[in-house]
C-alpha positions in Angstrom: 29.7 -13.0 2.6 33.0 -14.3 4.0 36.1 -12.5 5.3 39.5 -13.4 3.5 40.5 -17.0 4.2 44.2 -16.3 3.2 44.9 -13.2 5.3 47.1 -13.5 8.3 45.9 -13.3 11.6 46.4 -9.7 13.2 48.8 -10.0 16.2 47.6 -7.5 18.8 49.5 -9.2 21.7 49.5 -7.0 24.9 50.9 -7.6 28.1 48.4 -9.1 30.4 47.6 -10.7 33.8 49.0 -14.6 33.4 46.4 -17.1 32.6 47.1 -18.7 35.9 46.1 -15.8 38.0 42.8 -15.2 35.6 42.1 -19.1 36.3 42.3 -18.6 40.2 40.2 -15.5 40.1 37.5 -17.2 38.1 37.4 -20.1 40.4 36.7 -17.8 43.1 34.0 -15.9 41.5 32.3 -19.5 40.6 31.4 -19.8 44.3 29.2 -16.6 44.4 25.5 -17.2 43.9 25.0 -14.0 42.4 27.6 -14.3 39.6 25.9 -13.6 36.1 26.1 -16.5 33.5 28.2 -14.3 31.2 30.8 -14.2 33.9 30.5 -17.6 34.9 32.9 -20.6 34.0 30.4 -23.1 34.9 29.3 -25.2 31.7 25.8 -25.3 32.9 25.8 -21.4 32.8 27.2 -21.3 29.2 25.0 -19.0 27.2 25.4 -20.8 24.1 23.7 -23.7 25.6 21.1 -22.0 27.8 20.2 -19.2 25.5 22.1 -18.8 22.0 20.3 -15.5 21.3 21.6 -13.6 24.3 24.8 -12.0 23.7 26.1 -8.3 24.1 26.2 -8.4 27.8 30.0 -8.9 28.7 31.6 -5.8 29.4 35.4 -5.5 29.9 35.8 -3.4 33.1 39.2 -1.7 34.0 39.9 -4.6 36.7 39.4 -7.2 34.2 41.8 -9.5 32.6 40.8 -9.7 29.0 42.1 -13.2 28.6 39.8 -14.7 30.9 37.0 -15.1 28.2 37.1 -15.8 24.7 35.0 -12.6 23.7 34.1 -9.2 25.2 31.2 -7.1 23.9 31.4 -3.2 23.1 35.0 -2.9 23.2 36.7 0.2 21.9 40.1 -0.4 20.4 42.9 1.7 22.5 44.9 4.4 21.2 48.0 2.1 20.6 45.6 -0.4 18.8 44.2 2.3 16.7 47.7 3.6 15.6 48.5 -0.1 15.0 45.4 -0.3 12.6 46.2 2.9 10.8 49.8 1.9 10.0 48.1 -1.4 8.6 45.9 0.7 6.2 49.0 2.8 5.1 50.9 -0.1 4.2 47.8 -1.4 2.3 47.7 1.7 0.5 51.2 1.8 -0.6 50.8 -1.6 -2.4 47.2 -1.4 -4.1 45.7 -3.8 -6.4 47.1 -3.8 -10.0 45.0 -1.8 -12.7 44.7 -5.1 -14.6 43.0 -7.0 -11.5 41.0 -3.7 -10.6 39.6 -4.1 -14.0 38.6 -7.5 -14.1 37.2 -7.6 -10.6 34.9 -4.7 -11.2 33.8 -5.6 -14.7 32.6 -9.2 -14.0 31.8 -9.2 -10.3 29.1 -12.1 -10.5 31.8 -14.3 -12.1 33.8 -14.1 -8.7 30.4 -14.7 -6.7 29.4 -17.8 -8.9 33.1 -19.2 -8.3 32.6 -18.8 -4.5 29.5 -20.8 -4.1 30.8 -23.4 -6.4 33.6 -23.9 -4.0 31.3 -23.5 -0.9 28.1 -25.3 -0.6 25.2 -24.6 1.8 27.0 -26.9 4.6 30.0 -24.2 4.5 27.8 -21.5 6.1 26.1 -21.3 9.8 22.5 -20.4 10.0 21.7 -16.8 11.2 19.4 -17.9 14.1 20.1 -14.3 15.8 17.9 -12.4 13.4 14.7 -12.1 15.3 16.3 -10.9 18.2 18.4 -8.1 16.4 15.3 -7.1 14.1 12.1 -7.7 16.0 10.0 -6.8 12.9 11.0 -10.6 11.7 9.2 -11.9 14.7 6.0 -9.8 13.8 5.7 -10.8 10.3 6.2 -14.4 11.0 3.9 -14.6 13.7 0.5 -16.4 13.7 -2.4 -14.1 12.4 0.1 -11.4 11.0 -1.6 -11.5 7.7 -0.4 -11.4 4.2 3.4 -10.3 4.7 6.2 -10.4 1.9 9.9 -10.1 2.9 12.7 -9.6 0.5 16.1 -11.0 1.2 18.9 -9.4 -1.1 22.1 -11.4 -1.1 20.3 -14.6 0.2 23.4 -16.8 -0.6 22.7 -20.3 0.3 19.7 -19.7 2.4 21.3 -19.6 5.6 19.1 -16.7 6.5 15.7 -17.3 4.6 15.6 -20.8 5.5 16.0 -20.2 9.3 13.2 -17.7 9.0 10.9 -20.1 7.2 11.5 -22.8 9.9 10.3 -20.5 12.6 7.6 -19.1 10.7 4.0 -19.4 12.1 2.2 -16.9 9.6 0.5 -19.0 6.7 0.4 -16.1 4.6 4.1 -15.1 4.7 6.0 -14.7 1.1 9.7 -14.8 1.0 11.6 -13.5 -1.9 15.2 -14.8 -1.8 17.5 -12.7 -4.4 21.2 -13.2 -5.2 23.7 -11.7 -7.7 24.9 -15.3 -8.1 23.2 -18.0 -10.3 25.3 -20.5 -8.2 23.8 -19.4 -5.0 20.0 -19.3 -6.3 20.8 -22.8 -7.4 21.7 -23.8 -3.9 18.7 -22.5 -2.4 16.3 -24.1 -5.1 18.0 -27.6 -4.6 17.7 -27.5 -0.8 14.9 -29.7 1.0 13.6 -26.7 2.7 12.9 -25.0 -0.3 9.0 -24.5 -0.2 7.4 -23.0 -3.0 4.5 -22.0 -1.1 6.4 -19.5 0.8 9.7 -18.9 -0.7 10.7 -17.8 -4.4 14.6 -17.8 -5.3 15.6 -15.6 -8.3 18.9 -14.1 -9.5 18.7 -10.1 -9.2 21.4 -7.6 -9.2 20.1 -4.9 -6.6 22.1 -2.3 -8.6 20.4 -3.2 -12.1 17.6 -0.7 -13.5 15.3 -3.5 -12.7 13.1 -4.9 -9.9 13.4 -8.5 -8.7 11.5 -11.0 -11.0 7.6 -11.1 -9.8 7.7 -8.0 -7.8 6.1 -4.6 -8.2 6.6 -1.3 -6.8 5.5 -0.9 -3.3 4.9 -4.7 -2.6 7.3 -5.5 0.1 7.0 -5.3 3.8 10.4 -6.0 4.8 13.9 -5.9 3.1 16.7 -7.9 4.6 20.2 -6.8 3.9 23.0 -8.7 5.7 26.4 -8.4 4.5 25.6 -7.6 0.8 25.7 -3.9 0.6 29.6 -4.0 1.1 29.9 -6.1 -2.1 28.8 -2.9 -4.3 31.1 -0.5 -5.6 30.3 3.0 -4.0 29.0 4.2 -7.4 26.3 1.6 -7.2 24.9 2.5 -3.7 22.3 5.3 -5.1 20.7 2.8 -7.7 20.5 0.0 -5.1 19.0 2.5 -2.5 16.5 3.7 -5.1 15.5 0.2 -6.1 14.8 -0.7 -2.4 12.8 2.6 -2.1 10.8 1.4 -5.0 10.1 -2.0 -3.9 9.0 -1.2 -0.3 5.6 -0.2 0.8 5.1 3.0 2.7 6.5 2.6 6.2 8.3 -0.6 5.1 11.7 -1.4 6.9 14.9 -2.2 5.8 17.1 -4.6 8.3 20.7 -3.8 7.6 24.0 -5.5 8.9 27.4 -5.0 7.5 31.2 -4.6 8.0 32.3 -1.5 10.0 35.6 0.2 9.4 38.5 -0.9 11.4 37.0 -4.5 11.4 39.8 -7.2 11.6 38.9 -8.4 8.0 39.9 -5.0 6.8 42.9 -4.4 9.0 44.4 -7.9 8.1 44.1 -7.4 4.4 47.3 -8.3 2.5 49.2 -6.4 0.0 47.5 -6.2 -3.5 44.0 -6.2 -2.1 43.3 -2.3 -1.7 41.4 -0.9 -4.5 39.8 2.4 -3.5 39.2 4.0 -0.1 37.7 1.2 2.4 37.0 -0.8 -0.7 39.1 -4.0 -1.2 39.2 -7.3 -3.1 39.4 -10.6 -1.2 41.7 -13.5 -2.1 38.7 -15.3 -3.7 38.0 -12.3 -6.2 34.9 -10.9 -4.2 34.8 -7.3 -3.3 34.1 -5.8 0.1 33.5 -2.2 1.5 34.0 -1.0 5.2 31.4 1.5 6.4 31.4 4.2 8.8 28.6 4.9 10.8 27.9 8.6 9.6 28.5 7.3 6.1 25.9 4.8 6.1 23.6 7.6 7.9 24.3 9.7 4.9 23.8 7.1 2.3 20.2 6.0 3.7 19.0 9.5 4.5 19.9 10.6 1.0 22.3 13.3 2.1 25.2 11.5 0.4 23.7 11.9 -3.0 22.9 15.6 -2.7 24.5 17.4 -5.6 28.3 17.9 -5.0 28.2 15.6 -1.8 29.4 12.3 -3.5 33.3 12.0 -3.5 34.7 10.2 -6.4 38.2 11.5 -6.0 39.2 7.7 -5.5 37.3 6.5 -8.4 39.1 6.0 -11.7 37.3 6.9 -14.8 37.2 3.4 -16.2 35.8 1.9 -12.9 33.2 4.3 -12.7 32.1 3.9 -16.6 31.7 0.0 -15.7 29.9 0.5 -12.1 27.9 3.5 -13.0 24.1 3.0 -12.7 21.1 5.3 -13.9 21.7 8.8 -12.0 18.7 10.3 -13.3 16.3 8.6 -11.1 15.1 10.8 -8.4 15.9 9.2 -4.9 13.7 9.8 -1.7 15.4 9.7 1.5 14.8 7.0 4.2 14.0 7.7 7.7 16.9 6.2 10.0 15.0 4.3 12.5 18.2 3.1 14.2 21.9 2.8 13.3 24.5 1.3 15.7 28.0 0.0 15.9 28.3 -3.4 17.1 31.8 -4.0 18.4 33.3 -7.3 19.7 36.9 -8.3 21.2 37.7 -11.7 20.4 40.4 -13.3 22.3 42.8 -16.4 21.6 43.7 -17.4 24.9 46.3 -19.7 23.9 48.5 -17.4 21.8 47.3 -14.4 23.7 46.2 -12.5 20.9 43.4 -9.7 20.4 41.1 -9.5 17.5 38.5 -6.5 17.1 35.4 -7.0 15.1 33.1 -4.1 14.0 29.8 -4.3 12.4 27.2 -1.7 11.3 23.6 -2.4 12.1 20.5 -0.5 11.1 16.9 -0.1 10.4 15.9 2.3 7.8 12.2 3.2 7.3 10.5 4.2 3.9 8.4 7.3 5.1 5.0 8.1 3.8 5.0 9.6 0.4 3.2 12.8 1.3 6.1 13.9 3.3 8.8 12.6 1.2 11.7 14.9 -0.1 12.8 13.9 -3.5 16.6 14.3 -4.5 17.9 14.5 -7.8 
């Protein structure tokens, strides 16, 4: 799922140590034998070359010049930045999407995703090679001798997740079901040279529909992978989607989840005419995107949000709800929230002296044993 290509870059320029000073400081540091790789300017210590899976270790300390490196990990926005973010959101709400556009984007979301994948082939996307580090269970199910394991990827796109998993697979009994809302995306996967029918099957499936994916039965999946897909759903579709995932997972099966967090650059820099509802936007290409809060996601996957009276629909117009509503009569069992964190990154444009804050949510949700499951209605 892509950020809006037409949106302007958010200028968060702040007064900082001149780059020349940073350069002098860094040259002095490189003489130290004990300097960690993520603090070194020596090309031989470049983490992208030595180990592309190591990240998240460059912390911005008070004495650091933020413009010394291109990125810093786990950086919280300052109070000034947060105030600037809030003013951006207020301006977005003051110029929302038109009623006409809201209707057409919500009634035919598949049209816009098909158009997106018609314009962007598999070469447009980067392979997600970091998945096994972030979700160790993926390494477990692809290991030699792991036995029969079945993985369902929801929102498979052009295959930039399922194909890297398949390339690193050592389990002869691994099965991957790659599903996407877009027929064009599924066609890209099926036409790929890496499409091995022995281990992978690609199909069109809407996770918020009342049906399970083609060829799958209840309690048949070991791992569900959801990377930047849940944010494409309208909030009124969340309950059905979570219910479908619960149905298809085996007891103790796990959901690997990553998506946009509230206050991410992609949200803050949205132009006028893109705001549809609270934290819910339409991109320039017609695709929808929601930005989540940590507690909100916990409430969604634990089932707390769907308890009677907890669902806030104050920002949902009746027409939108009628088009997006799914079967609300289904019981929804809770998930155990195994982990749920916020991944923050400060990206630096050193030439223009710009700061850009990224924020993603990452979690693992586990289907509990049916004997101890509480049912929600």
